[in-house]
C-alpha positions in Angstrom: -31.3 -32.9 -12.5 -31.0 -31.1 -9.4 -29.5 -27.8 -8.8 -28.9 -26.7 -5.4 -27.8 -22.9 -5.9 -26.0 -21.7 -2.9 -24.0 -17.8 -3.2 -23.1 -14.8 -0.6 -20.5 -13.3 0.3 -16.2 -14.5 0.7 -16.5 -15.9 4.4 -20.2 -16.6 5.0 -19.4 -20.4 4.7 -20.6 -21.1 1.3 -17.8 -23.6 -0.2 -17.6 -25.3 3.5 -21.3 -25.6 3.6 -21.7 -26.3 -0.2 -19.3 -29.2 -0.2 -21.1 -31.0 3.3 -24.2 -30.9 1.7 -23.1 -32.4 -1.0 -21.8 -35.2 0.5 -25.3 -35.7 2.2 -27.3 -35.8 -0.6 -24.8 -37.5 -2.4 -25.2 -34.9 -5.7 -22.1 -33.5 -7.5 -20.3 -30.2 -5.9 -18.9 -27.7 -7.9 -17.4 -24.4 -6.6 -17.2 -21.7 -9.4 -14.9 -19.3 -7.1 -11.9 -22.0 -7.7 -12.6 -21.7 -11.3 -12.4 -18.3 -10.8 -9.0 -18.2 -9.4 -8.0 -20.7 -11.8 -8.4 -18.3 -14.5 -6.4 -15.6 -12.6 -3.4 -17.5 -11.7 -3.5 -19.1 -15.0 -3.4 -15.3 -16.4 -0.4 -14.3 -14.0 1.6 -17.2 -14.7 1.3 -16.6 -18.9 1.4 -13.0 -18.3 -1.4 -12.6 -20.5 -4.4 -11.3 -20.6 -7.4 -13.2 -18.1 -9.9 -12.8 -20.7 -7.6 -15.1 -23.3 -6.5 -17.1 -21.3 -10.7 -18.5 -19.5 -11.5 -19.7 -23.1 -7.8 -21.6 -23.5 -7.8 -22.5 -20.0 -8.7 -26.3 -18.9 -9.7 -26.8 -15.1 -10.7 -30.2 -13.5 -12.4 -29.5 -9.8 -13.4 -31.8 -7.4 -11.1 -32.8 -4.7 -9.1 -31.5 -6.0 -7.8 -28.7 -8.5 -6.1 -29.3 -11.5 -4.7 -25.9 -13.6 -3.8 -27.2 -16.8 -3.2 -30.9 -15.0 -1.0 -29.6 -12.3 -2.8 -29.5 -8.9 -3.4 -26.1 -7.1 -5.6 -26.6 -5.0 -3.8 -24.6 -2.4 -1.7 -22.1 -4.7 -5.4 -21.0 -5.4 -6.2 -19.7 -2.4 -3.2 -17.9 -1.4 -4.5 -14.1 -0.8 -2.4 -12.7 -4.3 -4.7 -15.0 -5.7 -7.9 -14.0 -3.8 -7.4 -10.3 -4.8 -6.8 -11.3 -8.4 -9.9 -13.6 -8.9 -11.9 -11.0 -7.2 -11.1 -8.3 -10.4 -10.5 -11.3 -12.9 -14.5 -12.3 -11.9 -15.7 -8.4 -12.6 -14.4 -9.0 -16.0 -17.9 -9.6 -18.7 -15.1 -12.1 -21.2 -14.2 -14.3 -18.3 -17.9 -14.3 -16.6 -19.2 -15.2 -20.2 -17.2 -18.3 -20.3 -17.0 -18.9 -17.2 -20.9 -19.1 -17.1 -21.4 -21.7 -20.1 -18.2 -23.7 -19.2 -20.8 -23.6 -15.8 -23.9 -24.4 -17.2 -22.6 -26.8 -19.0 -21.1 -28.5 -16.0 -24.8 -28.7 -14.6 -27.0 -29.5 -17.7 -26.4 -33.5 -16.5 -26.4 -35.1 -12.8 -27.0 -33.0 -9.5 -25.2 -31.0 -8.0 -24.4 -28.5 -4.8 -23.1 -25.1 -6.6 -22.0 -22.7 -5.1 -20.5 -19.0 -5.8 -21.8 -15.1 -6.5 -24.0 -15.3 -8.9 -24.9 -18.9 -9.0 -29.2 -18.1 -9.2 -29.5 -15.2 -10.6 -27.0 -15.9 -13.8 -25.9 -19.1 -13.6 -29.0 -21.2 -12.5 -32.0 -18.7 -12.1 -34.1 -22.4 -12.4 -32.3 -24.4 -9.4 -34.7 -26.1 -7.4 -33.5 -24.1 -4.1 -32.0 -21.4 -3.9 -30.2 -20.6 -1.0 -28.2 -16.3 -0.3 -25.8 -17.5 3.4 -24.9 -13.7 5.1 -22.9 -13.8 8.4 -21.7 -10.4 10.4 -18.7 -9.3 8.4 -16.1 -9.0 11.8 -17.4 -13.2 11.9 -16.8 -13.7 8.0 -13.5 -11.7 8.2 -12.7 -14.6 11.4 -13.2 -17.4 10.0 -11.4 -16.5 6.6 -8.2 -15.3 8.3 -8.4 -18.9 10.9 -8.0 -20.7 7.3 -5.6 -18.8 5.5 -4.1 -18.1 9.2 -3.2 -14.1 9.1 -4.8 -10.9 10.3 -8.3 -11.0 11.1 -7.9 -6.6 11.0 -6.2 -6.9 7.6 -8.8 -9.7 5.7 -11.6 -7.6 7.6 -10.2 -4.4 5.2 -9.5 -6.7 2.3 -13.4 -8.4 2.8 -14.8 -4.9 2.7 -13.1 -3.1 0.1 -14.2 -6.6 -2.4 -17.5 -6.5 -0.6 -18.3 -3.4 -2.2 -16.5 -4.3 -5.7 -18.9 -7.8 -5.7 -21.9 -6.0 -5.1 -21.1 -2.4 -7.2 -20.0 -5.0 -10.8 -21.8 -3.7 -14.1 -22.4 -7.9 -14.4 -23.7 -10.3 -11.9 -23.9 -8.6 -9.1 -23.4 -10.4 -6.0 -26.8 -10.4 -4.7 -29.6 -12.9 -3.7 -31.4 -14.1 -6.6 -35.7 -13.7 -6.5 -36.8 -16.3 -4.1 -33.6 -17.7 -2.5 -33.5 -17.9 1.3 -32.0 -15.9 3.1 -29.3 -17.1 5.4 -27.4 -16.3 8.4 -24.9 -18.4 9.2 -23.8 -15.9 12.2 -22.9 -18.1 15.1 -24.2 -21.2 13.2 -22.3 -25.0 13.1 -21.7 -26.1 9.3 -24.2 -28.5 10.1 -27.1 -26.7 11.5 -26.7 -24.6 8.2 -26.1 -28.2 6.0 -29.4 -29.3 8.1 -31.8 -26.3 7.2 -30.8 -26.5 3.1 -30.5 -30.0 2.7 -34.7 -30.2 4.6 -35.2 -27.2 2.0 -34.2 -29.8 -0.5 -36.2 -32.6 0.9 -39.4 -30.1 0.5 -39.2 -29.0 -3.0 -39.2 -32.7 -3.8 -35.4 -32.3 -5.5 -33.9 -35.5 -3.6 
């Protein structure tokens, strides 16, 4: 069993890099952010508290994200769900439920897992830990391109979200001990993937 933990703020390239790295190595891919987005969407849809939803919601992760059997891959990326997910992720009860779920998934097989607390909380014994970062303006541009929205709006929301992620009491965003901090500003996805893949191979995990 090998786990590669990739953490970092929104727009640093985690999802794109982790998905490509998993394909490169033949590992499974775990998008922890999609789980929090799924809980946020379920809470919004049901008019329920996120903590209540977290322990009962059925999330299936893969090329498509299924929430209680419904394909929500695109919906969970909408701005209203993104904002709600950031707040939901600060709820200790939600985090406990999601961390337990993530640990169960990672307990067998080889995985590339990405999020904001994979290396620090979910899988502190991961074979390779990486913290991706990038210039805030570059991160906002990437996100805006993905969502087809105004970069200035994304940058303003991103700043608030970064502050919330770093200041929260439970699982604050920061590099895990022993993590390689990699600035992706100006790097292609393939360049980042190959650097991490080399680390994995050097670790003797693949």
